[in-house]
KEVO-886527 format. One record per residue: x, y, z of N, C-alpha, C in turn; residue in one letter; residue number from 1. Coordinates in pm, whole numbers, plus 50000, padded with zeros to 5 digits. Example, Ala and Ser with C-alpha at 12.3 -4.5 7.8 and 13.67 -1.06 7.14 Angstrom:
<recs>
n_X; n_Y; n_Z; ca_X; ca_Y; ca_Z; c_X; c_Y; c_Z; res; n
51319; 49431; 50780; 51230; 49550; 50780; 51320; 49670; 50780; A; 1 .
51285; 49775; 50708; 51367; 49894; 50714; 51290; 50003; 50787; S; 2 .
</recs>
This chain:
<recs>
n_X; n_Y; n_Z; ca_X; ca_Y; ca_Z; c_X; c_Y; c_Z; res; n
50821; 49394; 48312; 50854; 49276; 48392; 50767; 49160; 48347; M; 1 .
50826; 49049; 48320; 50751; 48930; 48284; 50774; 48824; 48391; S; 2 .
50667; 48765; 48440; 50679; 48666; 48546; 50608; 48539; 48505; T; 3 .
50646; 48429; 48568; 50569; 48307; 48553; 50448; 48318; 48643; T; 4 .
50339; 48247; 48612; 50220; 48258; 48694; 50249; 48221; 48839; P; 5 .
50197; 48307; 48933; 50221; 48278; 49073; 50134; 48161; 49117; Q; 6 .
50181; 48091; 49219; 50110; 47973; 49266; 49988; 48008; 49349; A; 7 .
49988; 48125; 49410; 49883; 48162; 49505; 49794; 48272; 49450; S; 8 .
49667; 48268; 49488; 49576; 48378; 49459; 49619; 48501; 49536; T; 9 .
49604; 48619; 49476; 49628; 48745; 49545; 49501; 48829; 49537; I; 10 .
49455; 48875; 49652; 49338; 48963; 49657; 49374; 49089; 49733; T; 11 .
49308; 49200; 49699; 49324; 49324; 49773; 49187; 49377; 49812; T; 12 .
49177; 49428; 49932; 49053; 49488; 49982; 49073; 49638; 49996; L; 13 .
48989; 49715; 49929; 48997; 49861; 49935; 48859; 49915; 49970; C; 14 .
48834; 49931; 50100; 48703; 49977; 50145; 48681; 50125; 50120; L; 15 .
48788; 50202; 50105; 48774; 50347; 50096; 48858; 50405; 49982; N; 16 .
48828; 50366; 49857; 48905; 50418; 49743; 48878; 50567; 49724; P; 17 .
48949; 50627; 49631; 48935; 50771; 49610; 48968; 50807; 49466; A; 18 .
48922; 50924; 49427; 48973; 50990; 49308; 49083; 51083; 49355; L; 19 .
49205; 51059; 49311; 49319; 51141; 49352; 49341; 51253; 49252; D; 20 .
49347; 51376; 49303; 49373; 51493; 49219; 49503; 51556; 49266; V; 21 .
49594; 51578; 49172; 49724; 51635; 49204; 49742; 51768; 49131; T; 22 .
49778; 51871; 49207; 49801; 52004; 49152; 49948; 52042; 49168; Y; 23 .
50007; 52102; 49065; 50140; 52160; 49072; 50124; 52312; 49065; H; 24 .
50164; 52380; 49172; 50150; 52526; 49176; 50287; 52587; 49205; V; 25 .
50313; 52708; 49153; 50442; 52772; 49183; 50460; 52796; 49332; P; 26 .
50354; 52852; 49396; 50362; 52881; 49539; 50222; 52897; 49595; R; 27 .
50199; 52848; 49716; 50072; 52869; 49784; 50076; 53002; 49859; L; 28 .
49978; 53087; 49831; 49972; 53219; 49893; 49843; 53229; 49973; I; 29 .
49849; 53254; 50103; 49727; 53263; 50185; 49631; 53368; 50131; P; 30 .
49503; 53334; 50131; 49395; 53423; 50090; 49398; 53456; 49941; E; 31 .
49483; 53389; 49864; 49490; 53416; 49721; 49470; 53285; 49644; Q; 32 .
49422; 53298; 49520; 49409; 53182; 49435; 49547; 53136; 49389; K; 33 .
49565; 53005; 49385; 49688; 52946; 49334; 49653; 52865; 49211; S; 34 .
49699; 52911; 49096; 49662; 52846; 48970; 49757; 52731; 48939; R; 35 .
49698; 52618; 48902; 49777; 52501; 48866; 49782; 52488; 48715; S; 36 .
49902; 52479; 48663; 49917; 52461; 48518; 49906; 52316; 48477; D; 37 .
49918; 52225; 48575; 49912; 52082; 48544; 49838; 52010; 48655; A; 38 .
49719; 51963; 48627; 49642; 51886; 48724; 49623; 51744; 48673; A; 39 .
49642; 51646; 48762; 49626; 51505; 48725; 49509; 51446; 48802; R; 40 .
49439; 51353; 48738; 49332; 51277; 48802; 49365; 51129; 48788; H; 41 .
49379; 51061; 48901; 49416; 50921; 48901; 49326; 50843; 48996; D; 42 .
49304; 50714; 48968; 49233; 50631; 49067; 49322; 50614; 49189; P; 43 .
49263; 50622; 49308; 49343; 50617; 49429; 49284; 50528; 49536; G; 44 .
49352; 50526; 49648; 49322; 50432; 49756; 49430; 50327; 49758; G; 45 .
49476; 50290; 49877; 49591; 50199; 49888; 49570; 50068; 49814; N; 46 .
49454; 50005; 49835; 49428; 49878; 49769; 49422; 49889; 49618; G; 47 .
49365; 50001; 49570; 49360; 50025; 49425; 49501; 50037; 49370; I; 48 .
49585; 50116; 49438; 49723; 50134; 49390; 49800; 50003; 49390; N; 49 .
49779; 49920; 49491; 49847; 49791; 49496; 49803; 49703; 49380; I; 50 .
49672; 49701; 49353; 49622; 49624; 49239; 49678; 49673; 49108; G; 51 .
49686; 49806; 49091; 49744; 49862; 48968; 49890; 49823; 48954; R; 52 .
49963; 49827; 49065; 50105; 49792; 49062; 50124; 49645; 49027; A; 53 .
50043; 49558; 49084; 50054; 49415; 49053; 50028; 49389; 48906; L; 54 .
49931; 49458; 48849; 49904; 49438; 48706; 50024; 49481; 48621; K; 55 .
50090; 49588; 48661; 50206; 49633; 48584; 50322; 49534; 48592; R; 56 .
50320; 49450; 48694; 50420; 49343; 48703; 50369; 49214; 48641; M; 57 .
50252; 49219; 48579; 50190; 49103; 48516; 50162; 48993; 48619; Q; 58 .
50127; 49036; 48739; 50088; 48945; 48846; 49937; 48954; 48863; V; 59 .
49869; 48843; 48849; 49723; 48841; 48852; 49672; 48867; 48993; D; 60 .
49570; 48952; 49005; 49513; 48983; 49136; 49365; 49015; 49121; A; 61 .
49293; 49004; 49232; 49151; 49038; 49239; 49134; 49152; 49337; H; 62 .
49063; 49257; 49296; 49047; 49377; 49378; 48901; 49393; 49418; T; 63 .
48878; 49415; 49547; 48743; 49436; 49600; 48735; 49577; 49656; F; 64 .
48638; 49657; 49608; 48632; 49795; 49656; 48489; 49847; 49663; C; 65 .
48472; 49949; 49745; 48346; 50019; 49764; 48344; 50142; 49673; I; 66 .
48236; 50165; 49601; 48222; 50287; 49521; 48086; 50350; 49549; V; 67 .
48079; 50482; 49529; 47954; 50553; 49556; 47942; 50676; 49468; A; 68 .
47821; 50705; 49423; 47789; 50829; 49357; 47857; 50854; 49224; G; 69 .
47854; 50981; 49182; 47912; 51020; 49052; 48063; 51001; 49051; D; 70 .
48129; 51032; 49161; 48275; 51015; 49166; 48309; 50866; 49155; V; 71 .
48227; 50781; 49216; 48249; 50638; 49204; 48237; 50589; 49061; G; 72 .
48145; 50649; 48984; 48133; 50611; 48844; 48257; 50653; 48765; Q; 73 .
48309; 50771; 48795; 48433; 50815; 48729; 48546; 50719; 48763; I; 74 .
48554; 50681; 48890; 48658; 50589; 48933; 48648; 50455; 48859; L; 75 .
48528; 50403; 48845; 48509; 50277; 48774; 48555; 50287; 48629; Q; 76 .
48522; 50398; 48564; 48564; 50415; 48424; 48717; 50419; 48414; R; 77 .
48782; 50484; 48507; 48927; 50492; 48505; 48991; 50356; 48528; M; 78 .
48928; 50275; 48614; 48985; 50145; 48648; 48968; 50041; 48538; L; 79 .
48878; 50067; 48445; 48854; 49972; 48337; 48983; 49937; 48263; T; 80 .
49069; 50038; 48244; 49193; 50017; 48171; 49309; 49977; 48261; Q; 81 .
49291; 49988; 48392; 49406; 49973; 48481; 49400; 49851; 48573; Q; 82 .
49287; 49787; 48581; 49274; 49671; 48669; 49193; 49561; 48601; L; 83 .
49229; 49438; 48631; 49149; 49323; 48591; 49081; 49269; 48717; D; 84 .
48975; 49195; 48701; 48912; 49124; 48813; 48876; 49217; 48928; N; 85 .
48796; 49321; 48898; 48754; 49414; 49002; 48610; 49382; 49042; V; 86 .
48585; 49382; 49172; 48453; 49355; 49227; 48407; 49480; 49303; Y; 87 .
48298; 49541; 49256; 48250; 49666; 49315; 48128; 49640; 49403; Y; 88 .
48126; 49702; 49520; 48007; 49708; 49603; 47963; 49854; 49603; E; 89 .
47845; 49882; 49546; 47799; 50019; 49530; 47711; 50058; 49649; K; 90 .
47748; 50170; 49714; 47673; 50218; 49830; 47626; 50360; 49801; V; 91 .
47539; 50411; 49887; 47492; 50548; 49872; 47601; 50645; 49918; S; 92 .
47581; 50774; 49886; 47682; 50872; 49922; 47773; 50903; 49805; G; 93 .
47898; 50933; 49832; 47992; 50975; 49727; 48132; 50924; 49760; E; 94 .
48196; 50864; 49660; 48336; 50826; 49675; 48419; 50952; 49702; T; 95 .
48516; 50940; 49790; 48593; 51057; 49832; 48689; 51106; 49723; R; 96 .
48728; 51232; 49735; 48830; 51293; 49651; 48945; 51334; 49741; I; 97 .
49065; 51288; 49709; 49185; 51326; 49783; 49270; 51419; 49697; N; 98 .
49325; 51522; 49759; 49400; 51622; 49684; 49545; 51630; 49733; S; 99 .
49636; 51638; 49638; 49777; 51660; 49667; 49821; 51788; 49595; T; 100 .
49885; 51877; 49669; 49936; 52002; 49612; 50088; 52001; 49625; I; 101 .
50156; 52016; 49513; 50302; 52021; 49512; 50343; 52164; 49482; I; 102 .
50409; 52225; 49579; 50455; 52363; 49565; 50593; 52362; 49499; E; 103 .
50599; 52410; 49377; 50718; 52394; 49296; 50838; 52472; 49350; L; 104 .
50814; 52589; 49406; 50926; 52672; 49453; 50998; 52608; 49571; E; 105 .
50924; 52541; 49657; 50984; 52483; 49778; 50996; 52331; 49770; T; 106 .
50933; 52269; 49668; 50926; 52124; 49654; 50854; 52059; 49773; E; 107 .
50772; 52136; 49843; 50691; 52080; 49951; 50566; 52014; 49894; K; 108 .
50515; 51916; 49968; 50398; 51841; 49925; 50291; 51849; 50034; Q; 109 .
50170; 51890; 49995; 50058; 51901; 50089; 49949; 51804; 50046; F; 110 .
49891; 51734; 50142; 49786; 51637; 50110; 49663; 51662; 50196; Q; 111 .
49547; 51656; 50131; 49419; 51666; 50201; 49336; 51544; 50164; V; 112 .
49295; 51467; 50265; 49217; 51346; 50239; 49081; 51355; 50304; T; 113 .
48983; 51296; 50240; 48846; 51292; 50291; 48826; 51163; 50370; D; 114 .
48729; 51163; 50460; 48705; 51043; 50542; 48628; 50935; 50467; S; 115 .
48551; 50972; 50364; 48477; 50873; 50287; 48334; 50854; 50334; G; 116 .
48256; 50786; 50252; 48114; 50765; 50281; 48094; 50638; 50364; T; 117 .
47989; 50634; 50442; 47963; 50518; 50527; 47921; 50396; 50445; E; 118 .
47947; 50278; 50500; 47910; 50153; 50435; 47802; 50085; 50520; I; 119 .
47684; 50063; 50466; 47582; 49988; 50541; 47634; 49851; 50581; P; 120 .
47597; 49806; 50699; 47652; 49682; 50754; 47631; 49563; 50663; Q; 121 .
47514; 49553; 50602; 47485; 49439; 50515; 47580; 49435; 50396; Q; 122 .
47608; 49552; 50338; 47698; 49557; 50224; 47843; 49537; 50265; Q; 123 .
47880; 49587; 50383; 48013; 49561; 50436; 48035; 49412; 50454; L; 124 .
47935; 49344; 50512; 47945; 49200; 50532; 47961; 49126; 50399; N; 125 .
47888; 49173; 50296; 47892; 49104; 50167; 48030; 49114; 50101; R; 126 .
48088; 49234; 50099; 48218; 49249; 50033; 48326; 49175; 50112; I; 127 .
48314; 49172; 50244; 48412; 49100; 50326; 48404; 48950; 50299; I; 128 .
48283; 48897; 50292; 48267; 48753; 50265; 48325; 48717; 50130; E; 129 .
48298; 48800; 50029; 48350; 48773; 49895; 48502; 48780; 49893; D; 130 .
48558; 48878; 49963; 48704; 48895; 49969; 48770; 48775; 50036; F; 131 .
48720; 48734; 50150; 48780; 48622; 50224; 48767; 48493; 50144; V; 132 .
48650; 48472; 50084; 48628; 48351; 50006; 48724; 48343; 49887; S; 133 .
48742; 48455; 49817; 48831; 48457; 49700; 48977; 48438; 49742; Q; 134 .
49014; 48488; 49858; 49153; 48477; 49905; 49192; 48332; 49928; T; 135 .
49106; 48255; 49995; 49136; 48115; 50022; 49270; 48098; 50091; G; 136 .
49357; 48019; 50031; 49491; 47995; 50088; 49596; 48089; 50029; K; 137 .
49551; 48192; 49960; 49643; 48284; 49897; 49678; 48403; 49984; G; 138 .
49721; 48511; 49918; 49759; 48634; 49986; 49639; 48729; 49987; F; 139 .
49596; 48771; 50105; 49488; 48866; 50119; 49543; 48999; 50170; G; 140 .
49544; 49101; 50085; 49604; 49230; 50121; 49494; 49323; 50173; I; 141 .
49509; 49364; 50299; 49412; 49449; 50368; 49481; 49581; 50397; I; 142 .
49433; 49688; 50338; 49513; 49810; 50342; 49427; 49935; 50338; T; 143 .
49485; 50044; 50384; 49421; 50173; 50373; 49333; 50209; 50490; G; 144 .
49271; 50326; 50479; 49182; 50375; 50585; 49044; 50314; 50572; S; 145 .
48968; 50325; 50680; 48829; 50280; 50681; 48738; 50399; 50705; C; 146 .
48614; 50388; 50661; 48516; 50491; 50686; 48486; 50500; 50836; Q; 147 .
48432; 50614; 50882; 48409; 50634; 51025; 48323; 50528; 51092; P; 148 .
48233; 50466; 51017; 48143; 50368; 51081; 48200; 50227; 51082; N; 149 .
48323; 50208; 51032; 48384; 50076; 51031; 48475; 50063; 51154; V; 150 .
48455; 49962; 51238; 48534; 49949; 51361; 48681; 49923; 51331; P; 151 .
48770; 49976; 51417; 48914; 49957; 51393; 48961; 49817; 51426; N; 152 .
48870; 49732; 51471; 48904; 49591; 51494; 48881; 49504; 51371; T; 153 .
48821; 49561; 51265; 48783; 49480; 51150; 48903; 49413; 51084; L; 154 .
49011; 49487; 51063; 49125; 49429; 50993; 49185; 49313; 51071; Y; 155 .
49189; 49326; 51204; 49238; 49216; 51286; 49151; 49092; 51272; G; 156 .
49019; 49113; 51266; 48927; 49000; 51247; 48948; 48935; 51112; E; 157 .
48975; 49015; 51009; 49000; 48959; 50876; 49130; 48880; 50873; L; 158 .
49232; 48929; 50943; 49358; 48854; 50952; 49332; 48717; 51013; V; 159 .
49255; 48711; 51120; 49225; 48584; 51185; 49150; 48489; 51091; E; 160 .
49055; 48543; 51015; 48977; 48459; 50924; 49064; 48403; 50811; R; 161 .
49150; 48487; 50756; 49237; 48440; 50648; 49337; 48338; 50703; I; 162 .
49390; 48363; 50821; 49479; 48264; 50884; 49409; 48130; 50903; N; 163 .
49284; 48136; 50948; 49209; 48013; 50973; 49189; 47932; 50847; D; 164 .
49187; 48000; 50731; 49169; 47931; 50603; 49301; 47885; 50543; M; 165 .
49411; 47913; 50613; 49542; 47875; 50560; 49602; 47977; 50466; G; 166 .
49545; 48099; 50464; 49596; 48203; 50376; 49705; 48286; 50442; G; 167 .
49749; 48389; 50369; 49857; 48476; 50416; 49807; 48621; 50417; K; 168 .
49758; 48669; 50530; 49709; 48806; 50537; 49823; 48908; 50539; P; 169 .
49805; 49014; 50462; 49904; 49122; 50451; 49834; 49252; 50490; V; 170 .
49895; 49330; 50578; 49830; 49450; 50630; 49920; 49571; 50614; V; 171 .
49863; 49679; 50563; 49931; 49808; 50557; 49834; 49913; 50608; D; 172 .
49845; 49945; 50736; 49758; 50044; 50798; 49834; 50107; 50913; T; 173 .
49766; 50178; 51004; 49837; 50251; 51108; 49752; 50260; 51234; H; 174 .
49811; 50315; 51340; 49739; 50343; 51464; 49682; 50220; 51533; G; 175 .
49566; 50239; 51595; 49502; 50131; 51669; 49465; 50015; 51577; D; 176 .
49429; 50046; 51453; 49396; 49940; 51358; 49516; 49848; 51337; T; 177 .
49635; 49906; 51325; 49757; 49826; 51310; 49783; 49743; 51434; L; 178 .
49762; 49800; 51552; 49783; 49725; 51677; 49696; 49600; 51681; K; 179 .
49569; 49615; 51643; 49477; 49500; 51644; 49524; 49392; 51546; H; 180 .
49577; 49433; 51430; 49619; 49333; 51332; 49746; 49262; 51378; T; 181 .
49835; 49332; 51447; 49956; 49267; 51499; 49918; 49154; 51594; I; 182 .
49821; 49179; 51678; 49776; 49076; 51773; 49720; 48954; 51702; N; 183 .
49669; 48975; 51579; 49609; 48865; 51503; 49712; 48786; 51422; A; 184 .
49837; 48831; 51420; 49950; 48758; 51359; 49939; 48743; 51206; K; 185 .
49949; 48854; 51134; 49946; 48846; 50987; 50077; 48793; 50930; P; 186 .
50075; 48764; 50801; 50195; 48719; 50729; 50294; 48834; 50713; F; 187 .
50243; 48954; 50685; 50329; 49070; 50662; 50257; 49197; 50705; L; 188 .
50331; 49287; 50771; 50284; 49424; 50789; 50390; 49517; 50732; I; 189 .
50347; 49638; 50685; 50443; 49732; 50629; 50415; 49874; 50679; K; 190 .
50444; 49901; 50805; 50434; 50040; 50851; 50552; 50121; 50799; P; 191 .
50538; 50254; 50792; 50656; 50336; 50773; 50716; 50367; 50910; N; 192 .
50828; 50435; 50912; 50897; 50460; 51038; 50807; 50535; 51138; R; 193 .
50738; 50639; 51090; 50653; 50719; 51178; 50540; 50633; 51236; Y; 194 .
50480; 50550; 51153; 50370; 50464; 51202; 50421; 50365; 51306; E; 195 .
50542; 50313; 51287; 50599; 50223; 51386; 50630; 50297; 51515; L; 196 .
50687; 50416; 51504; 50716; 50496; 51622; 50589; 50529; 51700; E; 197 .
50481; 50553; 51628; 50355; 50589; 51692; 50299; 50476; 51775; T; 198 .
50303; 50353; 51724; 50241; 50242; 51798; 50326; 50196; 51915; I; 199 .
50459; 50225; 51912; 50543; 50187; 52027; 50574; 50307; 52116; I; 200 .
50529; 50428; 52071; 50548; 50551; 52149; 50697; 50576; 52178; N; 201 .
50778; 50565; 52074; 50922; 50580; 52091; 50985; 50620; 51958; Q; 202 .
51079; 50713; 51959; 51148; 50752; 51837; 51252; 50646; 51800; E; 203 .
51271; 50629; 51669; 51364; 50528; 51617; 51459; 50597; 51519; L; 204 .
51562; 50661; 51569; 51648; 50744; 51482; 51741; 50667; 51390; P; 205 .
51774; 50542; 51423; 51872; 50469; 51343; 51810; 50346; 51278; T; 206 .
51879; 50295; 51178; 51835; 50172; 51111; 51833; 50056; 51211; I; 207 .
51933; 50050; 51297; 51940; 49942; 51397; 51822; 49951; 51493; I; 208 .
51787; 50074; 51535; 51669; 50092; 51622; 51543; 50038; 51554; N; 209 .
51527; 50071; 51427; 51409; 50027; 51352; 51406; 49875; 51343; V; 210 .
51518; 49815; 51306; 51523; 49669; 51290; 51499; 49598; 51423; A; 211 .
51551; 49654; 51531; 51533; 49592; 51663; 51386; 49592; 51704; T; 212 .
51318; 49706; 51686; 51175; 49711; 51723; 51091; 49626; 51629; E; 213 .
51129; 49622; 51501; 51057; 49536; 51406; 51072; 49390; 51446; A; 214 .
51190; 49352; 51494; 51211; 49214; 51541; 51123; 49184; 51661; R; 215 .
51108; 49279; 51752; 51020; 49257; 51868; 50877; 49227; 51822; H; 216 .
50831; 49300; 51720; 50696; 49276; 51668; 50690; 49141; 51597; I; 217 .
50794; 49111; 51519; 50796; 48983; 51449; 50789; 48867; 51547; Q; 218 .
50853; 48881; 51661; 50852; 48774; 51762; 50718; 48757; 51830; Q; 219 .
50626; 48853; 51808; 50490; 48841; 51862; 50402; 48754; 51772; Q; 220 .
50456; 48711; 51658; 50380; 48622; 51572; 50357; 48672; 51431; G; 221 .
50405; 48794; 51399; 50398; 48845; 51262; 50513; 48783; 51183; V; 222 .
50484; 48718; 51072; 50589; 48646; 51000; 50696; 48740; 50945; T; 223 .
50654; 48848; 50878; 50747; 48944; 50820; 50704; 49085; 50859; H; 224 .
50800; 49169; 50895; 50775; 49310; 50925; 50864; 49393; 50835; V; 225 .
50803; 49470; 50745; 50879; 49559; 50658; 50849; 49703; 50700; C; 226 .
50953; 49780; 50727; 50938; 49920; 50767; 50998; 50008; 50657; V; 227 .
50914; 50088; 50593; 50963; 50177; 50489; 51020; 50303; 50554; S; 228 .
51132; 50352; 50497; 51208; 50462; 50557; 51223; 50580; 50463; L; 229 .
51131; 50596; 50368; 51140; 50708; 50276; 51267; 50703; 50193; G; 230 .
51340; 50814; 50193; 51461; 50820; 50109; 51578; 50742; 50166; D; 231 .
51557; 50675; 50283; 51660; 50587; 50338; 51641; 50441; 50297; Q; 232 .
51527; 50407; 50236; 51505; 50270; 50192; 51405; 50197; 50278; G; 233 .
51439; 50076; 50320; 51346; 49993; 50399; 51422; 49884; 50472; A; 234 .
51362; 49838; 50582; 51410; 49724; 50660; 51305; 49615; 50650; V; 235 .
51348; 49492; 50629; 51259; 49377; 50629; 51310; 49276; 50731; L; 236 .
51228; 49249; 50832; 51263; 49152; 50935; 51179; 49026; 50911; V; 237 .
51247; 48914; 50895; 51183; 48787; 50865; 51228; 48681; 50965; S; 238 .
51168; 48563; 50964; 51207; 48461; 51062; 51354; 48425; 51058; P; 239 .
51416; 48426; 50938; 51554; 48381; 50926; 51657; 48490; 50959; D; 240 .
51626; 48617; 50926; 51720; 48725; 50950; 51651; 48858; 50924; N; 241 .
51728; 48966; 50934; 51675; 49099; 50903; 51764; 49162; 50796; S; 242 .
51701; 49243; 50710; 51770; 49296; 50593; 51741; 49445; 50577; Y; 243 .
51840; 49516; 50528; 51825; 49659; 50500; 51864; 49686; 50356; Y; 244 .
51781; 49764; 50287; 51810; 49806; 50150; 51799; 49958; 50142; A; 245 .
51903; 50021; 50091; 51899; 50164; 50069; 51802; 50196; 49955; Q; 246 .
51744; 50315; 49962; 51661; 50362; 49850; 51751; 50388; 49730; A; 247 .
51697; 50367; 49611; 51774; 50394; 49490; 51780; 50544; 49464; L; 248 .
51888; 50587; 49406; 51908; 50729; 49373; 51837; 50758; 49242; D; 249 .
51713; 50805; 49251; 51633; 50839; 49134; 51570; 50976; 49155; V; 250 .
51537; 51048; 49049; 51469; 51177; 49065; 51329; 51157; 49124; P; 251 .
51296; 51238; 49224; 51169; 51223; 49294; 51071; 51330; 49247; V; 252 .
50958; 51285; 49193; 50850; 51377; 49154; 50751; 51392; 49267; N; 253 .
50701; 51278; 49318; 50612; 51277; 49434; 50622; 51140; 49500; T; 254 .
50600; 51137; 49631; 50609; 51010; 49704; 50475; 50941; 49716; T; 255 .
50368; 51001; 49665; 50235; 50942; 49674; 50233; 50808; 49599; V; 256 .
50188; 50704; 49665; 50178; 50572; 49603; 50303; 50487; 49614; G; 257 .
50413; 50543; 49667; 50538; 50467; 49675; 50525; 50351; 49774; A; 258 .
50460; 50376; 49888; 50442; 50269; 49986; 50355; 50157; 49934; G; 259 .
50250; 50192; 49860; 50164; 50090; 49800; 50241; 50007; 49698; D; 260 .
50325; 50074; 49619; 50406; 50002; 49521; 50503; 49907; 49590; S; 261 .
50558; 49949; 49704; 50647; 49862; 49779; 50574; 49737; 49826; M; 262 .
50452; 49753; 49877; 50373; 49636; 49920; 50351; 49542; 49803; V; 263 .
50314; 49599; 49688; 50290; 49516; 49569; 50416; 49439; 49531; A; 264 .
50531; 49507; 49535; 50656; 49440; 49501; 50690; 49328; 49597; G; 265 .
50672; 49353; 49726; 50698; 49249; 49826; 50612; 49126; 49801; L; 266 .
50483; 49148; 49779; 50391; 49034; 49761; 50417; 48965; 49628; I; 267 .
50452; 49041; 49525; 50488; 48977; 49398; 50607; 48884; 49420; A; 268 .
50706; 48932; 49494; 50823; 48849; 49521; 50789; 48725; 49601; G; 269 .
50713; 48741; 49708; 50676; 48626; 49791; 50587; 48528; 49714; F; 270 .
50497; 48580; 49631; 50404; 48493; 49559; 50476; 48408; 49455; S; 271 .
50589; 48456; 49409; 50668; 48381; 49311; 50765; 48284; 49377; L; 272 .
50755; 48272; 49509; 50836; 48175; 49582; 50973; 48227; 49620; G; 273 .
50995; 48359; 49605; 51126; 48414; 49639; 51142; 48429; 49790; N; 274 .
51267; 48436; 49835; 51292; 48455; 49976; 51279; 48602; 50013; N; 275 .
51301; 48633; 50142; 51280; 48768; 50191; 51371; 48869; 50121; A; 276 .
51496; 48834; 50098; 51588; 48927; 50032; 51537; 48965; 49892; E; 277 .
51493; 48866; 49816; 51444; 48895; 49682; 51313; 48972; 49687; H; 278 .
51227; 48943; 49784; 51103; 49017; 49797; 51131; 49164; 49827; A; 279 .
51229; 49190; 49915; 51267; 49328; 49945; 51323; 49398; 49821; L; 280 .
51398; 49325; 49742; 51452; 49381; 49618; 51338; 49427; 49526; R; 281 .
51233; 49344; 49513; 51117; 49380; 49432; 51050; 49505; 49490; Y; 282 .
51035; 49507; 49623; 50967; 49620; 49686; 51039; 49752; 49666; G; 283 .
51171; 49752; 49686; 51250; 49874; 49667; 51243; 49922; 49523; I; 284 .
51252; 49829; 49428; 51248; 49865; 49286; 51114; 49929; 49249; A; 285 .
51006; 49873; 49298; 50873; 49929; 49267; 50855; 50068; 49327; C; 286 .
50900; 50085; 49451; 50890; 50217; 49513; 50971; 50321; 49439; G; 287 .
51091; 50285; 49395; 51176; 50378; 49322; 51113; 50419; 49190; A; 288 .
51055; 50323; 49121; 50991; 50355; 48994; 50874; 50450; 49010; G; 289 .
50800; 50436; 49120; 50681; 50517; 49141; 50713; 50662; 49176; T; 290 .
50815; 50688; 49259; 50843; 50826; 49299; 50888; 50912; 49182; V; 291 .
50928; 50850; 49073; 50973; 50925; 48957; 50858; 50984; 48877; M; 292 .
50736; 50936; 48901; 50623; 50974; 48817; 50531; 51073; 48888; H; 293 .
50458; 51156; 48813; 50371; 51257; 48875; 50242; 51197; 48929; P; 294 .
50179; 51272; 49020; 50050; 51229; 49075; 50060; 51094; 49141; G; 295 .
49957; 51012; 49121; 49964; 50875; 49169; 49986; 50779; 49052; T; 296 .
50053; 50830; 48949; 50100; 50743; 48841; 50208; 50652; 48898; E; 297 .
50205; 50524; 48861; 50297; 50427; 48917; 50413; 50401; 48822; L; 298 .
50500; 50312; 48863; 50615; 50273; 48782; 50570; 50208; 48650; F; 299 .
50662; 50204; 48556; 50640; 50128; 48433; 50709; 49994; 48446; S; 300 .
50647; 49889; 48394; 50702; 49755; 48409; 50843; 49741; 48356; G; 301 .
50877; 49813; 48248; 51009; 49796; 48186; 51120; 49855; 48273; H; 302 .
51086; 49940; 48372; 51188; 50000; 48458; 51242; 49903; 48562; E; 303 .
51164; 49801; 48596; 51192; 49725; 48717; 51314; 49635; 48709; L; 304 .
51339; 49575; 48595; 51453; 49483; 48586; 51583; 49553; 48621; A; 305 .
51604; 49672; 48566; 51726; 49748; 48597; 51728; 49788; 48745; E; 306 .
51616; 49836; 48796; 51610; 49880; 48935; 51640; 49765; 49031; F; 307 .
51586; 49647; 49003; 51611; 49533; 49092; 51760; 49500; 49098; R; 308 .
51828; 49510; 48986; 51972; 49481; 48982; 52052; 49583; 49062; Q; 309 .
52000; 49705; 49074; 52072; 49812; 49144; 52053; 49807; 49296; R; 310 .
51956; 49734; 49344; 51929; 49729; 49488; 52039; 49652; 49559; V; 311 .
52090; 49711; 49667; 52193; 49646; 49749; 52130; 49606; 49882; V; 312 .
52139; 49479; 49917; 52080; 49427; 50040; 52190; 49403; 50142; I; 313 .
52170; 49455; 50263; 52263; 49433; 50374; 52197; 49346; 50479; E; 314 .
52263; 49239; 50518; 52211; 49152; 50624; 52249; 49211; 50760; T; 315 .
52149; 49230; 50846; 52172; 49300; 50972; 52199; 49205; 51090; L; 316 .
52159; 49079; 51078; 52178; 48983; 51186; 52112; 49029; 51316; D; 317 .
51991; 49081; 51304; 51913; 49124; 51422; 51792; 49034; 51436; I; 318 .
</recs>
């Protein structure tokens, strides 16, 4: 994908990156060793994946992340080839390792994630100040989990600060942290269906149900609400209308990183001045490209032009 330079700065904040390890095993057997013939090691964490995806679209971005210990050093070495403009805050402890196990016989996927190492308050303040300052009037992407000592109100506070500077805060998180950010009125949130159901305490079995609840949230002051629906695609509710795009029919290797790729595609589209429909087209294409690849390997840039043309957008009028 080749793009013209975007008008706005794009930054991503990744407080809790990880080394992602993916194992493919024939079958998991209790109390027995399960040998993997193919193990992958990839840089991980939502903000890291978004930054990697933006680079593959030739969209310039700045990534701010916390690293720690020997695993953090491995992560930095891996990112040298995959990200530009990375700002590291080094803390004590150890960067987390997240594991994904794909059981080949059943095609089931199991994930185990670590909580991560604590961030001293002074260092947390420093990386936040640098992130907000670099964002300015651009897009500030705040995503992923936080370490146990980081309050769940932090993302909402960052949304308010970026808004105050005239920027466009983007949030991809869940639970109480997501609730706090909604109250702060970000430019975009991207929960999946389950995360949306959790915060409203209600099941959403149909596309219309999803779009209706997303509209309720949008009317609270969130400019755009995108809800990812797995193999059903995604809904994007914007000030002018609401849109639904089916997922593309592609072979699925793993879904890890697909949501992050969708966020990157949406922001790439918006940063280039495209409207909501075109931004959703970018997001669906990026997600489709990512599920085809193993581990947390992302889409290839050359795949996207064809995928974008295949996306069908339906206007829902909700």
